[in-house]
C-alpha positions in Angstrom: 7.5 -9.2 -4.6 6.1 -11.1 -1.7 2.5 -11.2 -0.7 3.4 -9.3 2.5 5.1 -6.5 0.6 2.1 -6.3 -1.8 -0.4 -6.0 1.1 1.9 -3.5 2.8 1.9 -1.3 -0.3 -1.8 -1.6 -0.8 -2.3 -0.5 2.9 0.0 2.4 2.5 -1.9 3.5 -0.6 -5.2 3.1 1.2 -6.3 0.7 -1.5 -7.7 -2.8 -1.7 -7.5 -5.2 -4.6 -10.9 -4.1 -5.9 -10.0 -0.4 -5.9 -6.7 -1.2 -7.5 -8.5 -3.0 -10.3 -10.8 0.0 -10.8 -8.1 2.6 -11.0 -5.6 0.6 -13.0 -8.0 -1.1 -15.4 -6.5 -4.5 -14.5 -9.2 -7.1 -14.1 -9.9 -8.0 -10.5 -9.5 -11.8 -11.1 -6.0 -11.1 -12.4 -5.0 -9.0 -9.4 -6.5 -11.6 -7.1 -4.5 -14.4 -8.7 -1.2 -12.6 -8.1 0.9 -14.4 -5.5 -1.0 -17.6 -5.7 -1.4 -18.9 -9.3 0.6 -16.2 -11.0 3.6 -14.1 -9.8 3.3 -10.4 -9.1 4.2 -8.4 -12.2 7.4 -6.3 -11.9 5.6 -3.1 -12.6 3.3 -3.3 -9.6 5.9 -2.1 -7.2 6.5 1.0 -9.4 2.8 1.6 -9.8 2.0 1.4 -6.1 5.0 3.4 -4.9 4.2 6.2 -7.3 0.6 6.2 -6.4 1.6 6.6 -2.8 3.9 9.5 -3.7 1.2 11.1 -5.7 -1.2 10.9 -2.8 1.5 12.6 -0.6 2.0 15.4 -3.1 -1.8 15.9 -3.4 -2.2 16.1 0.4 0.7 18.6 0.6 -0.8 20.7 -2.2 -4.2 20.7 -0.5 -2.6 21.9 2.8 -0.8 24.7 1.1 -4.0 25.8 -0.7 -5.8 25.7 2.6 -3.2 27.8 4.3 -3.1 30.3 1.4 -6.9 30.3 1.1 -6.7 29.1 -2.5 -9.4 27.0 -4.0 
């Protein structure tokens, strides 16, 4: 993964490195070192792409609930 791709995925997910650290349990210094002193882990693409998909499904669910007046 490139730095550009990582930043693009973070942006799509509406995350920054600190928020990613909070939700993933990965220490912030570890995430911050990716792409400079250490390579990006292979799982990060999977994690971010699935986080983005989950957000999309959550938005869709909320819209359906709103239309159907379900709380």
